[in-house]
One Martini backbone bead per residue (centre of mass of N, CA, C, O) as a GRO file, in nm:
protein
  482
    1MET     BB    1   1.110   3.116  -6.693
    2ARG     BB    2   1.068   2.810  -6.685
    3LYS     BB    3   1.212   2.770  -6.413
    4SER     BB    4   1.033   2.948  -6.239
    5LEU     BB    5   0.768   2.803  -6.299
    6LEU     BB    6   0.863   2.528  -6.188
    7SER     BB    7   0.912   2.627  -5.897
    8LEU     BB    8   0.629   2.716  -5.832
    9LEU     BB    9   0.491   2.447  -5.868
   10LEU     BB   10   0.662   2.296  -5.649
   11MET     BB   11   0.576   2.480  -5.414
   12ALA     BB   12   0.266   2.420  -5.432
   13PHE     BB   13   0.327   2.117  -5.329
   14ILE     BB   14   0.545   2.129  -5.094
   15VAL     BB   15   0.473   2.337  -4.878
   16PRO     BB   16   0.205   2.221  -4.753
   17VAL     BB   17   0.342   1.956  -4.651
   18ALA     BB   18   0.558   2.098  -4.455
   19MET     BB   19   0.350   2.212  -4.303
   20ALA     BB   20   0.197   2.271  -4.024
   21TYR     BB   21  -0.069   2.239  -3.847
   22VAL     BB   22  -0.345   2.468  -3.853
   23PRO     BB   23  -0.587   2.572  -3.674
   24PRO     BB   24  -0.882   2.665  -3.730
   25LYS     BB   25  -1.107   2.893  -3.702
   26ARG     BB   26  -1.370   2.910  -3.478
   27VAL     BB   27  -1.697   2.989  -3.624
   28HIS     BB   28  -1.876   2.787  -3.489
   29PRO     BB   29  -2.145   2.760  -3.306
   30GLU     BB   30  -2.241   2.654  -2.973
   31VAL     BB   31  -2.556   2.593  -2.950
   32ALA     BB   32  -2.609   2.377  -2.733
   33TYR     BB   33  -2.436   2.496  -2.508
   34THR     BB   34  -2.576   2.766  -2.485
   35LYS     BB   35  -2.846   2.654  -2.388
   36PHE     BB   36  -2.744   2.534  -2.122
   37LYS     BB   37  -2.656   2.827  -2.007
   38THR     BB   38  -2.961   2.940  -2.012
   39TYR     BB   39  -3.085   2.672  -1.829
   40HIS     BB   40  -3.016   2.734  -1.553
   41THR     BB   41  -3.030   2.767  -1.242
   42MET     BB   42  -3.176   2.994  -0.990
   43LEU     BB   43  -2.943   2.983  -0.841
   44PRO     BB   44  -2.689   3.147  -0.716
   45GLN     BB   45  -2.402   3.248  -0.870
   46VAL     BB   46  -2.042   3.208  -0.759
   47GLY     BB   47  -1.928   3.040  -1.021
   48SER     BB   48  -1.655   2.834  -1.168
   49LEU     BB   49  -1.496   2.602  -1.290
   50ASP     BB   50  -1.142   2.526  -1.289
   51VAL     BB   51  -0.973   2.398  -1.599
   52SER     BB   52  -0.707   2.497  -1.580
   53ASN     BB   53  -0.437   2.329  -1.574
   54PRO     BB   54  -0.449   2.021  -1.576
   55ASP     BB   55  -0.407   1.712  -1.382
   56ASN     BB   56  -0.378   1.433  -1.556
   57ALA     BB   57  -0.225   1.244  -1.340
   58ASN     BB   58  -0.510   1.281  -1.152
   59ARG     BB   59  -0.688   1.101  -1.394
   60THR     BB   60  -0.672   0.758  -1.407
   61ARG     BB   61  -0.991   0.679  -1.442
   62TRP     BB   62  -0.953   0.832  -1.722
   63SER     BB   63  -1.055   0.800  -2.069
   64ILE     BB   64  -0.984   0.839  -2.422
   65GLY     BB   65  -1.081   0.806  -2.760
   66CYS     BB   66  -0.826   0.725  -3.032
   67GLU     BB   67  -0.950   0.577  -3.271
   68THR     BB   68  -0.876   0.464  -3.613
   69LEU     BB   69  -0.585   0.564  -3.707
   70ASP     BB   70  -0.503   0.292  -3.860
   71ARG     BB   71  -0.756   0.389  -4.083
   72ASP     BB   72  -0.786   0.701  -4.124
   73TYR     BB   73  -1.060   0.834  -3.971
   74ALA     BB   74  -0.835   1.033  -3.860
   75THR     BB   75  -0.645   1.329  -3.748
   76PHE     BB   76  -0.438   1.384  -3.496
   77ALA     BB   77  -0.308   1.666  -3.551
   78ASN     BB   78  -0.589   1.829  -3.557
   79TYR     BB   79  -0.659   1.739  -3.224
   80LYS     BB   80  -0.432   1.745  -3.008
   81HIS     BB   81  -0.476   2.031  -2.869
   82LEU     BB   82  -0.754   1.918  -2.718
   83LEU     BB   83  -0.665   1.691  -2.510
   84GLY     BB   84  -0.535   1.814  -2.255
   85PRO     BB   85  -0.778   2.014  -2.156
   86LEU     BB   86  -0.978   1.783  -2.074
   87GLY     BB   87  -0.848   1.605  -1.817
   88VAL     BB   88  -0.720   1.322  -1.882
   89GLY     BB   89  -0.509   1.039  -1.835
   90TRP     BB   90  -0.602   0.879  -2.104
   91ALA     BB   91  -0.532   0.700  -2.424
   92ARG     BB   92  -0.680   0.525  -2.688
   93LEU     BB   93  -0.511   0.298  -2.901
   94GLN     BB   94  -0.446   0.154  -3.224
   95SER     BB   95  -0.181  -0.032  -3.352
   96GLY     BB   96  -0.176  -0.151  -3.645
   97TRP     BB   97  -0.042  -0.397  -3.801
   98ALA     BB   98  -0.089  -0.335  -4.107
   99LYS     BB   99   0.074  -0.058  -4.075
  100CYS     BB  100   0.349  -0.169  -3.952
  101GLU     BB  101   0.332  -0.446  -4.148
  102LYS     BB  102   0.392  -0.470  -4.495
  103GLN     BB  103   0.646  -0.639  -4.438
  104LYS     BB  104   0.789  -0.916  -4.357
  105GLY     BB  105   0.960  -0.825  -4.055
  106VAL     BB  106   0.883  -0.513  -4.110
  107TYR     BB  107   0.895  -0.228  -3.899
  108ASP     BB  108   0.672   0.074  -3.878
  109PHE     BB  109   0.622   0.334  -3.618
  110THR     BB  110   0.591   0.630  -3.710
  111TRP     BB  111   0.280   0.686  -3.695
  112LEU     BB  112   0.255   0.596  -3.386
  113ASP     BB  113   0.460   0.792  -3.259
  114GLU     BB  114   0.285   1.040  -3.296
  115HIS     BB  115   0.062   0.948  -3.100
  116VAL     BB  116   0.213   0.869  -2.846
  117ASN     BB  117   0.380   1.136  -2.812
  118GLY     BB  118   0.134   1.324  -2.823
  119VAL     BB  119  -0.007   1.230  -2.570
  120ILE     BB  120   0.235   1.294  -2.381
  121GLU     BB  121   0.243   1.604  -2.452
  122GLN     BB  122  -0.051   1.629  -2.309
  123GLY     BB  123  -0.019   1.462  -2.021
  124MET     BB  124  -0.056   1.167  -2.108
  125LYS     BB  125  -0.158   0.823  -2.142
  126PRO     BB  126  -0.090   0.553  -2.332
  127TRP     BB  127  -0.307   0.293  -2.484
  128LEU     BB  128  -0.307  -0.038  -2.630
  129SER     BB  129  -0.476  -0.197  -2.896
  130LEU     BB  130  -0.441  -0.534  -2.976
  131SER     BB  131  -0.561  -0.550  -3.313
  132TYR     BB  132  -0.604  -0.709  -3.578
  133GLY     BB  133  -0.499  -0.788  -3.881
  134ASN     BB  134  -0.296  -0.917  -4.172
  135PRO     BB  135  -0.292  -0.954  -4.516
  136ILE     BB  136   0.000  -1.088  -4.545
  137TYR     BB  137  -0.134  -1.351  -4.361
  138SER     BB  138  -0.339  -1.412  -4.574
  139LYS     BB  139  -0.447  -1.605  -4.834
  140ASP     BB  140  -0.624  -1.348  -4.989
  141GLY     BB  141  -0.531  -1.052  -4.884
  142VAL     BB  142  -0.728  -1.011  -4.645
  143THR     BB  143  -0.832  -0.854  -4.391
  144LEU     BB  144  -0.896  -0.996  -4.065
  145ASN     BB  145  -0.980  -0.820  -3.850
  146SER     BB  146  -1.168  -0.976  -3.583
  147SER     BB  147  -1.053  -1.237  -3.677
  148ILE     BB  148  -0.900  -1.522  -3.551
  149TRP     BB  149  -0.649  -1.706  -3.591
  150THR     BB  150  -0.503  -2.064  -3.609
  151ASP     BB  151  -0.236  -2.047  -3.726
  152GLU     BB  152   0.108  -2.051  -3.664
  153GLU     BB  153   0.224  -1.841  -3.854
  154THR     BB  154   0.045  -1.601  -3.764
  155MET     BB  155   0.104  -1.623  -3.457
  156THR     BB  156   0.405  -1.576  -3.480
  157ALA     BB  157   0.385  -1.302  -3.619
  158TRP     BB  158   0.228  -1.165  -3.394
  159CYS     BB  159   0.440  -1.201  -3.164
  160ASN     BB  160   0.661  -1.040  -3.306
  161TYR     BB  161   0.506  -0.779  -3.311
  162VAL     BB  162   0.454  -0.746  -3.005
  163ARG     BB  163   0.748  -0.744  -2.930
  164ALA     BB  164   0.830  -0.495  -3.097
  165ILE     BB  165   0.628  -0.285  -2.966
  166VAL     BB  166   0.716  -0.322  -2.663
  167ARG     BB  167   1.013  -0.250  -2.707
  168HIS     BB  168   0.978   0.025  -2.838
  169TYR     BB  169   0.811   0.169  -2.584
  170GLY     BB  170   0.824   0.068  -2.315
  171ASP     BB  171   0.740   0.307  -2.075
  172LYS     BB  172   0.533   0.456  -2.251
  173VAL     BB  173   0.380   0.177  -2.235
  174MET     BB  174   0.155   0.031  -1.966
  175MET     BB  175  -0.094  -0.056  -2.156
  176TYR     BB  176  -0.267  -0.357  -2.270
  177GLU     BB  177  -0.490  -0.481  -2.532
  178VAL     BB  178  -0.645  -0.797  -2.613
  179TRP     BB  179  -0.826  -0.702  -2.829
  180ASN     BB  180  -1.148  -0.650  -3.016
  181GLU     BB  181  -1.439  -0.791  -2.996
  182PRO     BB  182  -1.450  -1.118  -3.018
  183ASP     BB  183  -1.770  -1.179  -2.954
  184GLY     BB  184  -1.868  -1.080  -3.256
  185LYS     BB  185  -1.744  -1.367  -3.344
  186LYS     BB  186  -1.792  -1.695  -3.405
  187ALA     BB  187  -1.494  -1.789  -3.462
  188ASN     BB  188  -1.432  -1.676  -3.158
  189THR     BB  189  -1.367  -1.888  -2.957
  190PRO     BB  190  -1.264  -1.960  -2.654
  191GLU     BB  191  -1.008  -2.114  -2.749
  192VAL     BB  192  -0.901  -1.887  -2.935
  193VAL     BB  193  -0.892  -1.657  -2.721
  194ALA     BB  194  -0.711  -1.795  -2.513
  195ASN     BB  195  -0.459  -1.840  -2.693
  196LEU     BB  196  -0.415  -1.538  -2.759
  197LEU     BB  197  -0.377  -1.438  -2.463
  198ILE     BB  198  -0.139  -1.621  -2.381
  199ARG     BB  199   0.067  -1.551  -2.607
  200THR     BB  200   0.060  -1.235  -2.568
  201GLY     BB  201   0.097  -1.214  -2.259
  202GLU     BB  202   0.380  -1.346  -2.253
  203VAL     BB  203   0.527  -1.134  -2.421
  204ILE     BB  204   0.467  -0.887  -2.242
  205ARG     BB  205   0.584  -0.988  -1.977
  206LYS     BB  206   0.878  -1.024  -2.082
  207GLU     BB  207   0.920  -0.722  -2.188
  208ASN     BB  208   0.688  -0.603  -1.963
  209PRO     BB  209   0.620  -0.667  -1.639
  210LYS     BB  210   0.461  -0.381  -1.557
  211ALA     BB  211   0.239  -0.422  -1.742
  212GLU     BB  212  -0.085  -0.387  -1.825
  213ILE     BB  213  -0.349  -0.645  -1.883
  214LEU     BB  214  -0.593  -0.658  -2.119
  215ALA     BB  215  -0.915  -0.820  -2.201
  216PHE     BB  216  -1.126  -0.824  -2.520
  217GLY     BB  217  -1.351  -0.606  -2.544
  218LEU     BB  218  -1.642  -0.645  -2.500
  219CYS     BB  219  -1.987  -0.640  -2.675
  220LYS     BB  220  -2.205  -0.863  -2.554
  221ASN     BB  221  -2.285  -0.764  -2.264
  222TYR     BB  222  -2.081  -0.926  -2.111
  223MET     BB  223  -2.092  -1.233  -2.098
  224CYS     BB  224  -2.018  -1.461  -1.843
  225ASP     BB  225  -2.002  -1.735  -1.998
  226TYR     BB  226  -1.776  -1.662  -2.194
  227ILE     BB  227  -1.563  -1.585  -1.990
  228ALA     BB  228  -1.563  -1.860  -1.837
  229GLN     BB  229  -1.462  -2.025  -2.073
  230VAL     BB  230  -1.194  -1.883  -2.106
  231LEU     BB  231  -1.089  -1.896  -1.801
  232ASP     BB  232  -1.085  -2.197  -1.781
  233ILE     BB  233  -0.849  -2.236  -1.980
  234VAL     BB  234  -0.641  -2.055  -1.847
  235LYS     BB  235  -0.645  -2.196  -1.566
  236LYS     BB  236  -0.572  -2.484  -1.664
  237GLN     BB  237  -0.283  -2.352  -1.778
  238LYS     BB  238  -0.172  -2.152  -1.568
  239LYS     BB  239  -0.232  -1.818  -1.698
  240LEU     BB  240  -0.350  -1.574  -1.519
  241ASN     BB  241  -0.082  -1.390  -1.525
  242VAL     BB  242  -0.163  -1.259  -1.819
  243LEU     BB  243  -0.375  -1.100  -1.627
  244ASP     BB  244  -0.569  -0.807  -1.491
  245ARG     BB  245  -0.809  -0.737  -1.703
  246VAL     BB  246  -1.148  -0.692  -1.801
  247SER     BB  247  -1.276  -0.578  -2.093
  248TYR     BB  248  -1.546  -0.350  -2.183
  249HIS     BB  249  -1.852  -0.270  -2.371
  250VAL     BB  250  -2.100  -0.020  -2.305
  251TYR     BB  251  -2.449  -0.022  -2.459
  252PHE     BB  252  -2.709   0.174  -2.333
  253GLU     BB  253  -2.965   0.372  -2.342
  254ASN     BB  254  -2.955   0.323  -2.037
  255PRO     BB  255  -2.674   0.340  -1.850
  256ASP     BB  256  -2.803   0.224  -1.572
  257ASN     BB  257  -2.866  -0.073  -1.681
  258ALA     BB  258  -2.555  -0.197  -1.639
  259THR     BB  259  -2.481  -0.244  -1.339
  260GLU     BB  260  -2.549  -0.549  -1.285
  261ARG     BB  261  -2.353  -0.660  -1.509
  262ILE     BB  262  -2.095  -0.542  -1.384
  263LYS     BB  263  -2.108  -0.697  -1.121
  264ALA     BB  264  -2.112  -0.978  -1.245
  265LEU     BB  265  -1.843  -0.962  -1.396
  266ARG     BB  266  -1.664  -0.918  -1.142
  267ALA     BB  267  -1.743  -1.177  -1.000
  268THR     BB  268  -1.644  -1.370  -1.218
  269VAL     BB  269  -1.345  -1.278  -1.233
  270GLN     BB  270  -1.283  -1.308  -0.915
  271SER     BB  271  -1.337  -1.621  -0.899
  272TYR     BB  272  -1.037  -1.680  -1.023
  273ASP     BB  273  -0.912  -1.395  -0.915
  274GLU     BB  274  -0.876  -1.136  -0.687
  275ARG     BB  275  -0.670  -0.965  -0.871
  276LEU     BB  276  -0.880  -0.924  -1.057
  277ASP     BB  277  -1.049  -0.704  -1.300
  278ILE     BB  278  -1.210  -0.419  -1.441
  279PHE     BB  279  -1.276  -0.243  -1.775
  280GLN     BB  280  -1.390   0.041  -1.932
  281GLY     BB  281  -1.300   0.066  -2.283
  282GLU     BB  282  -1.594   0.147  -2.428
  283SER     BB  283  -1.806   0.443  -2.431
  284GLY     BB  284  -2.102   0.592  -2.587
  285CYS     BB  285  -2.262   0.868  -2.784
  286PRO     BB  286  -2.454   0.991  -3.001
  287ALA     BB  287  -2.553   1.309  -3.170
  288ILE     BB  288  -2.718   1.131  -3.373
  289LEU     BB  289  -2.873   0.960  -3.591
  290GLU     BB  290  -2.801   0.612  -3.650
  291PHE     BB  291  -2.728   0.331  -3.899
  292GLY     BB  292  -2.476   0.250  -3.712
  293HIS     BB  293  -2.378   0.091  -3.473
  294ALA     BB  294  -2.422   0.189  -3.179
  295LEU     BB  295  -2.726   0.314  -3.092
  296LYS     BB  296  -2.918   0.274  -3.312
  297TYR     BB  297  -3.231   0.408  -3.411
  298LYS     BB  298  -3.188   0.694  -3.250
  299GLU     BB  299  -3.273   1.019  -3.132
  300TRP     BB  300  -3.008   1.183  -3.112
  301SER     BB  301  -2.818   1.431  -2.929
  302GLU     BB  302  -2.629   1.672  -2.774
  303PHE     BB  303  -2.794   1.660  -2.513
  304LYS     BB  304  -2.795   1.341  -2.468
  305GLN     BB  305  -2.491   1.282  -2.486
  306VAL     BB  306  -2.388   1.423  -2.233
  307LYS     BB  307  -2.572   1.275  -2.028
  308TRP     BB  308  -2.470   0.993  -2.099
  309ASP     BB  309  -2.172   1.018  -2.042
  310LEU     BB  310  -2.204   1.113  -1.743
  311ARG     BB  311  -2.361   0.855  -1.645
  312ARG     BB  312  -2.131   0.660  -1.715
  313MET     BB  313  -1.927   0.784  -1.526
  314ALA     BB  314  -2.089   0.777  -1.259
  315ASN     BB  315  -2.121   0.469  -1.251
  316ASP     BB  316  -1.821   0.397  -1.262
  317PHE     BB  317  -1.745   0.545  -1.008
  318ALA     BB  318  -1.948   0.396  -0.815
  319ASN     BB  319  -1.790   0.107  -0.914
  320ASN     BB  320  -1.485   0.138  -0.946
  321VAL     BB  321  -1.431   0.201  -1.271
  322PRO     BB  322  -1.252   0.227  -1.522
  323SER     BB  323  -1.283   0.484  -1.799
  324SER     BB  324  -1.385   0.496  -2.150
  325ILE     BB  325  -1.447   0.739  -2.387
  326PHE     BB  326  -1.665   0.736  -2.674
  327THR     BB  327  -1.525   0.985  -2.850
  328PHE     BB  328  -1.334   1.254  -2.933
  329VAL     BB  329  -1.402   1.220  -3.244
  330ASP     BB  330  -1.514   1.209  -3.534
  331LEU     BB  331  -1.565   0.940  -3.769
  332GLN     BB  332  -1.447   0.837  -4.100
  333TYR     BB  333  -1.608   0.631  -4.254
  334PRO     BB  334  -1.671   0.493  -4.562
  335ASN     BB  335  -2.015   0.543  -4.498
  336MET     BB  336  -1.949   0.752  -4.255
  337ILE     BB  337  -2.014   0.978  -3.992
  338GLN     BB  338  -1.932   0.944  -3.672
  339SER     BB  339  -2.104   1.104  -3.369
  340PHE     BB  340  -1.935   1.038  -3.086
  341GLY     BB  341  -1.804   1.301  -3.063
  342MET     BB  342  -1.690   1.580  -2.878
  343VAL     BB  343  -1.602   1.655  -3.166
  344ARG     BB  344  -1.669   1.818  -3.442
  345MET     BB  345  -1.637   1.708  -3.783
  346ASN     BB  346  -1.518   1.719  -4.093
  347LEU     BB  347  -1.420   1.595  -4.411
  348LEU     BB  348  -1.115   1.712  -4.331
  349HIS     BB  349  -1.057   1.649  -4.026
  350GLU     BB  350  -1.186   1.904  -3.882
  351PRO     BB  351  -1.252   2.112  -3.641
  352MET     BB  352  -1.554   2.281  -3.547
  353TYR     BB  353  -1.652   2.188  -3.243
  354LYS     BB  354  -1.761   2.179  -2.921
  355ARG     BB  355  -1.932   1.980  -2.745
  356PRO     BB  356  -2.089   1.938  -2.451
  357ALA     BB  357  -1.921   1.678  -2.382
  358TYR     BB  358  -1.659   1.813  -2.341
  359TYR     BB  359  -1.737   1.987  -2.093
  360GLY     BB  360  -1.851   1.764  -1.917
  361VAL     BB  361  -1.598   1.590  -1.893
  362GLN     BB  362  -1.411   1.807  -1.795
  363HIS     BB  363  -1.569   1.863  -1.529
  364LEU     BB  364  -1.591   1.572  -1.411
  365ALA     BB  365  -1.288   1.509  -1.398
  366SER     BB  366  -1.227   1.741  -1.194
  367LEU     BB  367  -1.415   1.632  -0.962
  368LEU     BB  368  -1.318   1.300  -1.028
  369HIS     BB  369  -1.054   1.254  -0.903
  370ASP     BB  370  -0.817   1.063  -0.729
  371GLY     BB  371  -0.906   1.213  -0.446
  372ILE     BB  372  -1.178   1.070  -0.517
  373LYS     BB  373  -1.422   0.868  -0.352
  374PRO     BB  374  -1.645   0.624  -0.321
  375THR     BB  375  -1.957   0.627  -0.134
  376THR     BB  376  -2.203   0.615   0.095
  377VAL     BB  377  -2.546   0.741   0.058
  378GLU     BB  378  -2.836   0.856   0.209
  379VAL     BB  379  -3.151   0.880   0.040
  380LYS     BB  380  -3.449   1.098   0.073
  381ALA     BB  381  -3.700   1.113  -0.161
  382TYR     BB  382  -3.952   1.348  -0.316
  383SER     BB  383  -4.027   1.138  -0.591
  384ASN     BB  384  -4.125   0.989  -0.913
  385ARG     BB  385  -3.821   0.953  -0.937
  386LYS     BB  386  -3.524   0.798  -0.987
  387ILE     BB  387  -3.245   0.833  -0.761
  388ALA     BB  388  -2.912   0.852  -0.792
  389SER     BB  389  -2.630   0.773  -0.567
  390VAL     BB  390  -2.310   0.921  -0.443
  391GLY     BB  391  -2.051   0.943  -0.260
  392LEU     BB  392  -1.787   1.167  -0.133
  393ALA     BB  393  -1.437   1.110  -0.078
  394ASN     BB  394  -1.148   1.147   0.059
  395ASP     BB  395  -0.831   1.031   0.155
  396LYS     BB  396  -0.958   1.017   0.464
  397GLY     BB  397  -1.279   0.938   0.432
  398GLU     BB  398  -1.430   1.207   0.401
  399VAL     BB  399  -1.722   1.348   0.364
  400ILE     BB  400  -1.791   1.604   0.081
  401GLY     BB  401  -2.033   1.460  -0.083
  402ALA     BB  402  -2.266   1.449  -0.373
  403MET     BB  403  -2.419   1.244  -0.640
  404LEU     BB  404  -2.695   1.319  -0.862
  405TRP     BB  405  -2.968   1.133  -1.046
  406TYR     BB  406  -3.154   1.042  -1.293
  407SER     BB  407  -3.213   0.669  -1.370
  408ASP     BB  408  -3.486   0.554  -1.532
  409LEU     BB  409  -3.409   0.705  -1.805
  410THR     BB  410  -3.342   0.814  -2.088
  411PRO     BB  411  -3.202   1.063  -2.211
  412THR     BB  412  -3.292   1.399  -2.269
  413ASP     BB  413  -3.364   1.735  -2.397
  414GLN     BB  414  -3.410   1.849  -2.132
  415LEU     BB  415  -3.329   2.163  -1.955
  416GLU     BB  416  -3.515   2.157  -1.733
  417LYS     BB  417  -3.563   2.165  -1.389
  418ASP     BB  418  -3.644   2.020  -1.110
  419ASN     BB  419  -3.806   2.031  -0.779
  420VAL     BB  420  -3.653   1.879  -0.501
  421SER     BB  421  -3.710   1.683  -0.218
  422LEU     BB  422  -3.447   1.609   0.032
  423GLU     BB  423  -3.243   1.369   0.215
  424LEU     BB  424  -2.927   1.362   0.389
  425LEU     BB  425  -2.807   1.105   0.563
  426GLY     BB  426  -2.540   1.158   0.762
  427PHE     BB  427  -2.457   1.459   0.644
  428ASP     BB  428  -2.160   1.609   0.771
  429VAL     BB  429  -2.164   1.890   0.584
  430ASP     BB  430  -2.011   2.184   0.496
  431ASN     BB  431  -2.019   2.439   0.274
  432LEU     BB  432  -2.233   2.416   0.044
  433VAL     BB  433  -2.267   2.337  -0.302
  434TYR     BB  434  -2.376   2.375  -0.643
  435VAL     BB  435  -2.308   2.151  -0.923
  436GLU     BB  436  -2.290   2.178  -1.288
  437PRO     BB  437  -2.104   2.000  -1.523
  438ILE     BB  438  -2.172   2.114  -1.801
  439THR     BB  439  -2.125   2.425  -1.730
  440GLY     BB  440  -1.969   2.467  -1.433
  441TYR     BB  441  -2.158   2.569  -1.231
  442VAL     BB  442  -2.171   2.761  -0.928
  443HIS     BB  443  -2.391   2.735  -0.630
  444ASP     BB  444  -2.590   2.848  -0.411
  445LEU     BB  445  -2.760   2.652  -0.145
  446ARG     BB  446  -2.913   2.816   0.085
  447PRO     BB  447  -3.211   2.858  -0.033
  448VAL     BB  448  -3.261   2.511  -0.002
  449ILE     BB  449  -3.122   2.472   0.290
  450THR     BB  450  -3.122   2.246   0.566
  451ARG     BB  451  -3.053   2.144   0.908
  452GLY     BB  452  -3.039   1.908   1.113
  453GLY     BB  453  -2.957   1.756   1.361
  454LYS     BB  454  -2.638   1.698   1.475
  455GLU     BB  455  -2.672   1.402   1.552
  456GLY     BB  456  -2.745   1.324   1.241
  457GLY     BB  457  -2.649   1.514   0.990
  458ASN     BB  458  -2.871   1.627   0.832
  459VAL     BB  459  -2.986   1.714   0.487
  460ILE     BB  460  -3.214   1.963   0.375
  461CYS     BB  461  -3.394   1.987   0.057
  462SER     BB  462  -3.588   2.258  -0.093
  463GLY     BB  463  -3.576   2.276  -0.431
  464LEU     BB  464  -3.390   2.088  -0.590
  465PRO     BB  465  -3.213   2.074  -0.867
  466MET     BB  466  -3.329   1.824  -1.116
  467TRP     BB  467  -3.196   1.561  -1.334
  468ASP     BB  468  -3.067   1.350  -1.617
  469SER     BB  469  -2.799   1.457  -1.462
  470PRO     BB  470  -2.541   1.525  -1.286
  471ILE     BB  471  -2.512   1.643  -0.950
  472PHE     BB  472  -2.374   1.862  -0.692
  473ILE     BB  473  -2.299   1.815  -0.340
  474ILE     BB  474  -2.047   2.035  -0.206
  475ASN     BB  475  -1.764   2.132  -0.081
  476LYS     BB  476  -1.609   2.417  -0.163
  477SER     BB  477  -1.304   2.323  -0.094
  478ALA     BB  478  -1.320   2.068  -0.316
  479ILE     BB  479  -1.298   2.297  -0.530
  480LYS     BB  480  -1.210   2.457  -0.838
  481MET     BB  481  -1.239   2.811  -0.859
  482LYS     BB  482  -1.344   3.125  -1.051
   0.00000   0.00000   0.00000
């Protein structure tokens, strides 16, 4: 009897640990998303976007953030099954030096293998942010966080770690980012950052010559003078070859206000080497009012969040910049649950429901796949709001549609759309439909559209539904519809 009781007690502890994670039944209603679907345009609906079986390999301009797993602020196994259906090509992971090397010179990548292999299993490509220090190499045993060391012992240990991780993953990981937001710390001077980039980049290049190397992950509105000071040093040492792109993190209350700085950053980077380019490595919006991190002290909501995320993606597409959305799930920091996630999580790190941002990103990624390129389109709008626009072209360079949105103000909670009259000049596209990416609804555009003279190819829309989130006027054959 005593033996049986002991066995039962052991099973009570052992069996739950051995069992694989089973996603809980989603019983929480998606209230905000349901409201979006009830406030859609009055144009006749002819179908919905088909996002089943996404071709993630054809979405390489888009990435999703799976950060902070090195600090256990989320549990990857609990949300892995939701990654693949989102339909983006990449996932950003943080490599976690302190979690990989707890004893000097001994590396254990088991925990990271789960995440790297899990991303690959979902049909996506993982990329690693090599960042943050290791307390076993600090004088007081405190984690070095985002401050970069200057002593040779720690730098050598860091390079050994980078060498080990690049060798370990081989062609499983083909993109690495050197550090995260170094410009957020005064101690990280241009000299310190340049030295880290050169030493780290040389190791990566030697171990995996085909890997793409990003640098910095800038957070201070990517000031061009800081970048110039770093690149001056790198160029002087003739080491620009250790860099492919400069990554940056962009958080503006109105995402459209970042456009001019993005253009200036690209111009600065390419002034050193035309081969170099930029990468938007982390950007997103809270779903509630936050008292910490980016975009704090503003009354955000799930309605505003999805509009913000889609406008960030629309801007990055228009500027031909690869883009990573922060973040996939809510993150449980020591003092708060951060609400930037496309999936709302509970205190047990379990998914509660998909926010509207999940569906919006899913639909926009399906529309703006690798076969669609940005092009110019001239729009003449009759509205008191500023309307941003970008043309859509296929691989042959043929214009197949346009994406438009109000760009003058921070996204609002408003669900109703305005009726706007506008002309698309030289827009010789037939069989047009209207697509709203948050709901994924496809509508008949004929009730509000007329075409001007064939010699001009103009399209005139009277009463086109418009709001502060992207909408599409696109050839029906260019979308996958159910």
